[in-house]
N, CA, C and O atoms as a printed pandas DataFrame, in Angstrom:
     atom_number atom_name residue_name chain_id  residue_number  x_coord  y_coord  z_coord
0              1         N          MET        A               1   74.674  122.376  119.152
1              2        CA          MET        A               1   74.293  121.400  120.138
2              3         C          MET        A               1   74.447  120.024  119.516
3              4         O          MET        A               1   74.007  119.802  118.388
4              5         N          LEU        A               2   75.051  119.119  120.217
5              6        CA          LEU        A               2   75.256  117.755  119.759
6              7         C          LEU        A               2   74.372  116.820  120.563
7              8         O          LEU        A               2   74.062  117.095  121.723
8              9         N          PHE        A               3   73.969  115.729  119.961
9             10        CA          PHE        A               3   73.162  114.748  120.658
10            11         C          PHE        A               3   73.897  113.422  120.693
11            12         O          PHE        A               3   74.566  113.046  119.730
12            13         N          SER        A               4   73.772  112.723  121.796
13            14        CA          SER        A               4   74.321  111.374  121.885
14            15         C          SER        A               4   73.318  110.510  122.619
15            16         O          SER        A               4   72.605  110.988  123.502
16            17         N          SER        A               5   73.263  109.266  122.264
17            18        CA          SER        A               5   72.297  108.397  122.929
18            19         C          SER        A               5   72.806  108.032  124.308
19            20         O          SER        A               5   74.007  107.868  124.520
20            21         N          SER        A               6   71.887  107.907  125.230
21            22        CA          SER        A               6   72.247  107.553  126.590
22            23         C          SER        A               6   72.264  106.037  126.712
23            24         O          SER        A               6   71.327  105.384  126.252
24            25         N          SER        A               7   73.284  105.461  127.307
25            26        CA          SER        A               7   73.391  104.014  127.411
26            27         C          SER        A               7   72.434  103.442  128.443
27            28         O          SER        A               7   72.092  102.262  128.365
28            29         N          SER        A               8   71.988  104.247  129.414
29            30        CA          SER        A               8   71.100  103.746  130.454
30            31         C          SER        A               8   69.634  103.957  130.131
31            32         O          SER        A               8   68.777  103.469  130.868
32            33         N          SER        A               9   69.312  104.664  129.059
33            34        CA          SER        A               9   67.930  104.942  128.695
34            35         C          SER        A               9   67.593  104.238  127.401
35            36         O          SER        A               9   68.444  103.624  126.758
36            37         N          SER        A              10   66.342  104.343  127.040
37            38        CA          SER        A              10   65.933  103.756  125.770
38            39         C          SER        A              10   66.565  104.524  124.623
39            40         O          SER        A              10   66.993  105.664  124.803
40            41         N          SER        A              11   66.627  103.925  123.468
41            42        CA          SER        A              11   67.309  104.539  122.334
42            43         C          SER        A              11   66.591  105.765  121.790
43            44         O          SER        A              11   67.172  106.509  120.999
44            45         N          SER        A              12   65.335  106.000  122.195
45            46        CA          SER        A              12   64.597  107.153  121.692
46            47         C          SER        A              12   64.875  108.415  122.501
47            48         O          SER        A              12   64.504  109.509  122.076
48            49         N          GLU        A              13   65.525  108.282  123.665
49            50        CA          GLU        A              13   65.853  109.442  124.477
50            51         C          GLU        A              13   67.292  109.868  124.208
51            52         O          GLU        A              13   68.172  109.033  123.998
52            53         N          TYR        A              14   67.515  111.171  124.217
53            54        CA          TYR        A              14   68.845  111.705  123.941
54            55         C          TYR        A              14   69.259  112.684  125.029
55            56         O          TYR        A              14   68.427  113.393  125.595
56            57         N          GLU        A              15   70.529  112.711  125.307
57            58        CA          GLU        A              15   71.083  113.719  126.188
58            59         C          GLU        A              15   71.578  114.876  125.345
59            60         O          GLU        A              15   72.097  114.677  124.247
60            61         N          GLU        A              16   71.418  116.068  125.853
61            62        CA          GLU        A              16   71.927  117.231  125.145
62            63         C          GLU        A              16   73.327  117.532  125.657
63            64         O          GLU        A              16   73.556  117.616  126.864
64            65         N          ILE        A              17   74.240  117.689  124.746
65            66        CA          ILE        A              17   75.610  118.049  125.085
66            67         C          ILE        A              17   75.898  119.402  124.457
67            68         O          ILE        A              17   75.806  119.560  123.240
68            69         N          PHE        A              18   76.247  120.378  125.289
69            70        CA          PHE        A              18   76.525  121.714  124.793
70            71         C          PHE        A              18   78.031  121.920  124.715
71            72         O          PHE        A              18   78.767  121.615  125.653
72            73         N          VAL        A              19   78.466  122.436  123.590
73            74        CA          VAL        A              19   79.873  122.728  123.394
74            75         C          VAL        A              19   80.040  124.237  123.520
75            76         O          VAL        A              19   79.442  125.002  122.763
76            77         N          ARG        A              20   80.859  124.662  124.486
77            78        CA          ARG        A              20   81.073  126.094  124.691
78            79         C          ARG        A              20   82.108  126.623  123.716
79            80         O          ARG        A              20   83.100  125.963  123.406
80            81         N          ARG        A              21   81.850  127.821  123.248
81            82        CA          ARG        A              21   82.841  128.516  122.426
82            83         C          ARG        A              21   83.863  129.170  123.329
83            84         O          ARG        A              21   83.553  129.590  124.444
84            85         N          ARG        A              22   85.084  129.250  122.834
85            86        CA          ARG        A              22   86.120  129.964  123.577
86            87         C          ARG        A              22   85.818  131.449  123.574
87            88         O          ARG        A              22   85.332  131.987  122.579
88            89         N          LYS        A              23   86.103  132.110  124.681
89            90        CA          LYS        A              23   85.904  133.558  124.738
90            91         C          LYS        A              23   86.966  134.239  123.898
91            92         O          LYS        A              23   88.136  133.857  123.907
92            93         N          LEU        A              24   86.539  135.238  123.188
93            94        CA          LEU        A              24   87.448  135.992  122.344
94            95         C          LEU        A              24   87.628  137.376  122.948
95            96         O          LEU        A              24   86.666  138.135  123.061
96            97         N          TYR        A              25   88.841  137.706  123.334
97            98        CA          TYR        A              25   89.147  139.019  123.884
98            99         C          TYR        A              25   89.815  139.846  122.798
99           100         O          TYR        A              25   90.911  139.526  122.337
100          101         N          ARG        A              26   89.148  140.896  122.406
101          102        CA          ARG        A              26   89.689  141.763  121.358
102          103         C          ARG        A              26   90.385  142.960  121.980
103          104         O          ARG        A              26   90.023  143.442  123.053
104          105         N          GLN        A              27   91.383  143.412  121.272
105          106        CA          GLN        A              27   92.092  144.627  121.696
106          107         C          GLN        A              27   91.141  145.805  121.542
107          108         O          GLN        A              27   90.540  145.987  120.483
108          109         N          ARG        A              28   91.005  146.601  122.587
109          110        CA          ARG        A              28   90.142  147.779  122.503
110          111         C          ARG        A              28   90.833  148.866  121.697
111          112         O          ARG        A              28   92.043  149.071  121.796
112          113         N          ARG        A              29   90.038  149.548  120.904
113          114        CA          ARG        A              29   90.590  150.616  120.074
114          115         C          ARG        A              29   90.565  151.928  120.855
115          116         O          ARG        A              29   89.590  152.209  121.552
116          117         N          PRO        A              30   91.608  152.721  120.751
117          118        CA          PRO        A              30   91.669  153.986  121.499
118          119         C          PRO        A              30   90.768  155.051  120.873
119          120         O          PRO        A              30   91.148  155.686  119.889
120          121         N          CYS        A              31   89.583  155.247  121.438
121          122        CA          CYS        A              31   88.586  156.160  120.859
122          123         C          CYS        A              31   89.044  157.607  120.833
123          124         O          CYS        A              31   88.700  158.348  119.913
124          125         N          PHE        A              32   89.813  158.017  121.829
125          126        CA          PHE        A              32   90.275  159.403  121.861
126          127         C          PHE        A              32   91.210  159.703  120.685
127          128         O          PHE        A              32   91.195  160.807  120.141
128          129         N          ASP        A              33   92.011  158.730  120.303
129          130        CA          ASP        A              33   92.944  158.930  119.199
130          131         C          ASP        A              33   92.315  158.613  117.847
131          132         O          ASP        A              33   92.702  159.173  116.821
132          133         N          MET        A              34   91.359  157.726  117.859
133          134        CA          MET        A              34   90.780  157.226  116.617
134          135         C          MET        A              34   89.822  158.232  115.959
135          136         O          MET        A              34   89.760  158.331  114.734
136          137         N          TYR        A              35   89.084  158.969  116.782
137          138        CA          TYR        A              35   88.068  159.893  116.266
138          139         C          TYR        A              35   88.500  161.341  116.481
139          140         O          TYR        A              35   89.129  161.674  117.485
140          141         N          ASP        A              36   88.151  162.191  115.521
141          142        CA          ASP        A              36   88.345  163.614  115.763
142          143         C          ASP        A              36   87.198  164.092  116.661
143          144         O          ASP        A              36   86.320  163.300  117.006
144          145         N          ASP        A              37   87.191  165.348  117.035
145          146        CA          ASP        A              37   86.204  165.857  117.992
146          147         C          ASP        A              37   84.764  165.667  117.517
147          148         O          ASP        A              37   83.902  165.267  118.300
148          149         N          LEU        A              38   84.500  165.946  116.253
149          150        CA          LEU        A              38   83.139  165.829  115.726
150          151         C          LEU        A              38   82.689  164.368  115.655
151          152         O          LEU        A              38   81.562  164.052  116.035
152          153         N          GLU        A              39   83.549  163.487  115.179
153          154        CA          GLU        A              39   83.210  162.058  115.104
154          155         C          GLU        A              39   82.989  161.479  116.504
155          156         O          GLU        A              39   82.086  160.670  116.715
156          157         N          PHE        A              40   83.815  161.899  117.445
157          158        CA          PHE        A              40   83.674  161.440  118.825
158          159         C          PHE        A              40   82.317  161.862  119.382
159          160         O          PHE        A              40   81.620  161.060  120.002
160          161         N          PHE        A              41   81.948  163.114  119.160
161          162        CA          PHE        A              41   80.662  163.604  119.651
162          163         C          PHE        A              41   79.500  162.894  118.956
163          164         O          PHE        A              41   78.511  162.555  119.606
164          165         N          ASP        A              42   79.604  162.666  117.652
165          166        CA          ASP        A              42   78.551  161.955  116.927
166          167         C          ASP        A              42   78.370  160.532  117.445
167          168         O          ASP        A              42   77.252  160.020  117.493
168          169         N          ARG        A              43   79.450  159.910  117.823
169          170        CA          ARG        A              43   79.391  158.520  118.283
170          171         C          ARG        A              43   78.927  158.395  119.734
171          172         O          ARG        A              43   78.112  157.527  120.047
172          173         N          PHE        A              44   79.434  159.250  120.621
173          174        CA          PHE        A              44   79.171  159.101  122.053
174          175         C          PHE        A              44   78.250  160.173  122.644
175          176         O          PHE        A              44   77.834  160.047  123.795
176          177         N          ARG        A              45   77.932  161.202  121.901
177          178        CA          ARG        A              45   77.074  162.305  122.347
178          179         C          ARG        A              45   77.653  163.063  123.538
179          180         O          ARG        A              45   76.925  163.700  124.299
180          181         N          LEU        A              46   78.959  162.984  123.683
181          182        CA          LEU        A              46   79.702  163.741  124.693
182          183         C          LEU        A              46   80.983  164.242  124.048
183          184         O          LEU        A              46   81.524  163.608  123.142
184          185         N          THR        A              47   81.460  165.376  124.519
185          186        CA          THR        A              47   82.734  165.865  123.999
186          187         C          THR        A              47   83.875  165.104  124.668
187          188         O          THR        A              47   83.690  164.500  125.725
188          189         N          LYS        A              48   85.030  165.133  124.060
189          190        CA          LYS        A              48   86.200  164.493  124.651
190          191         C          LYS        A              48   86.524  165.116  126.004
191          192         O          LYS        A              48   86.888  164.414  126.948
192          193         N          ASN        A              49   86.391  166.424  126.092
193          194        CA          ASN        A              49   86.660  167.130  127.337
194          195         C          ASN        A              49   85.711  166.674  128.449
195          196         O          ASN        A              49   86.138  166.481  129.587
196          197         N          THR        A              50   84.441  166.504  128.127
197          198        CA          THR        A              50   83.458  166.044  129.108
198          199         C          THR        A              50   83.797  164.639  129.594
199          200         O          THR        A              50   83.725  164.361  130.792
200          201         N          VAL        A              51   84.161  163.760  128.680
201          202        CA          VAL        A              51   84.518  162.388  129.044
202          203         C          VAL        A              51   85.757  162.375  129.931
203          204         O          VAL        A              51   85.803  161.638  130.916
204          205         N          GLU        A              52   86.745  163.169  129.600
205          206        CA          GLU        A              52   87.957  163.249  130.428
206          207         C          GLU        A              52   87.632  163.735  131.840
207          208         O          GLU        A              52   88.151  163.197  132.818
208          209         N          ASN        A              53   86.773  164.752  131.947
209          210        CA          ASN        A              53   86.375  165.266  133.262
210          211         C          ASN        A              53   85.607  164.213  134.061
211          212         O          ASN        A              53   85.849  164.044  135.256
212          213         N          LEU        A              54   84.685  163.506  133.409
213          214        CA          LEU        A              54   83.934  162.453  134.092
214          215         C          LEU        A              54   84.854  161.331  134.568
215          216         O          LEU        A              54   84.715  160.839  135.687
216          217         N          LEU        A              55   85.783  160.935  133.720
217          218        CA          LEU        A              55   86.713  159.870  134.096
218          219         C          LEU        A              55   87.565  160.265  135.292
219          220         O          LEU        A              55   87.840  159.438  136.162
220          221         N          GLN        A              56   87.983  161.522  135.338
221          222        CA          GLN        A              56   88.783  161.996  136.478
222          223         C          GLN        A              56   87.971  161.938  137.773
223          224         O          GLN        A              56   88.513  161.646  138.840
224          225         N          LYS        A              57   86.676  162.216  137.673
225          226        CA          LYS        A              57   85.830  162.221  138.866
226          227         C          LYS        A              57   85.504  160.817  139.366
227          228         O          LYS        A              57   85.350  160.616  140.571
228          229         N          ILE        A              58   85.397  159.844  138.464
229          230        CA          ILE        A              58   84.962  158.506  138.877
230          231         C          ILE        A              58   86.070  157.459  138.877
231          232         O          ILE        A              58   85.822  156.318  139.266
232          233         N          GLU        A              59   87.274  157.805  138.458
233          234        CA          GLU        A              59   88.314  156.788  138.312
234          235         C          GLU        A              59   88.635  156.066  139.618
235          236         O          GLU        A              59   89.049  154.908  139.584
236          237         N          GLY        A              60   88.458  156.707  140.752
237          238        CA          GLY        A              60   88.708  156.056  142.031
238          239         C          GLY        A              60   87.636  155.066  142.431
239          240         O          GLY        A              60   87.868  154.220  143.295
240          241         N          THR        A              61   86.458  155.153  141.816
241          242        CA          THR        A              61   85.347  154.269  142.187
242          243         C          THR        A              61   85.104  153.158  141.172
243          244         O          THR        A              61   84.249  152.299  141.388
244          245         N          ILE        A              62   85.834  153.167  140.087
245          246        CA          ILE        A              62   85.647  152.130  139.068
246          247         C          ILE        A              62   86.271  150.832  139.563
247          248         O          ILE        A              62   87.446  150.800  139.931
248          249         N          ALA        A              63   85.481  149.764  139.572
249          250        CA          ALA        A              63   85.981  148.448  139.982
250          251         C          ALA        A              63   86.259  147.621  138.736
251          252         O          ALA        A              63   85.516  147.690  137.757
252          253         N          LEU        A              64   87.323  146.847  138.776
253          254        CA          LEU        A              64   87.649  145.988  137.646
254          255         C          LEU        A              64   86.649  144.837  137.561
255          256         O          LEU        A              64   86.461  144.121  138.545
256          257         N          PRO        A              65   86.001  144.640  136.402
257          258        CA          PRO        A              65   85.025  143.564  136.265
258          259         C          PRO        A              65   85.675  142.200  136.015
259          260         O          PRO        A              65   84.972  141.193  135.925
260          261         N          THR        A              66   86.977  142.155  135.905
261          262        CA          THR        A              66   87.666  140.931  135.557
262          263         C          THR        A              66   89.028  140.892  136.236
263          264         O          THR        A              66   89.511  141.910  136.732
264          265         N          ASN        A              67   89.631  139.744  136.256
265          266        CA          ASN        A              67   90.976  139.600  136.809
266          267         C          ASN        A              67   92.052  139.849  135.774
267          268         O          ASN        A              67   93.239  139.796  136.093
268          269         N          ARG        A              68   91.661  140.120  134.544
269          270        CA          ARG        A              68   92.634  140.368  133.492
270          271         C          ARG        A              68   93.411  141.648  133.811
271          272         O          ARG        A              68   92.828  142.621  134.291
272          273         N          VAL        A              69   94.663  141.653  133.561
273          274        CA          VAL        A              69   95.519  142.805  133.823
274          275         C          VAL        A              69   95.158  143.940  132.858
275          276         O          VAL        A              69   94.987  143.708  131.661
276          277         N          ASP        A              70   95.045  145.138  133.368
277          278        CA          ASP        A              70   94.744  146.338  132.563
278          279         C          ASP        A              70   93.446  146.205  131.772
279          280         O          ASP        A              70   93.371  146.683  130.640
280          281         N          ALA        A              71   92.435  145.575  132.334
281          282        CA          ALA        A              71   91.179  145.365  131.621
282          283         C          ALA        A              71   90.510  146.681  131.230
283          284         O          ALA        A              71   89.880  146.769  130.176
284          285         N          LEU        A              72   90.646  147.701  132.075
285          286        CA          LEU        A              72   90.025  148.988  131.751
286          287         C          LEU        A              72   90.914  149.873  130.894
287          288         O          LEU        A              72   90.441  150.862  130.335
288          289         N          ASN        A              73   92.174  149.542  130.781
289          290        CA          ASN        A              73   93.111  150.383  130.045
290          291         C          ASN        A              73   93.274  149.994  128.598
291          292         O          ASN        A              73   93.968  150.693  127.859
292          293         N          GLN        A              74   92.674  148.924  128.166
293          294        CA          GLN        A              74   92.881  148.480  126.786
294          295         C          GLN        A              74   91.779  148.925  125.891
295          296         O          GLN        A              74   91.799  148.635  124.695
């Protein structure tokens, strides 16, 4: 947070100026390929087969949370 004095106020008052950080979009790592079956289960508490079945059932109802292309596929 940066402070600057306001020209219309007394010198003891300050305006707060907030500097936003740029959003960082990271490449998603492919969990199915990255982990073997045991590591996948330890991390997510579901088997790969269960996750695949769930995804098949809900893929038509998943809405994209962003306008970025392939946001759910990365």
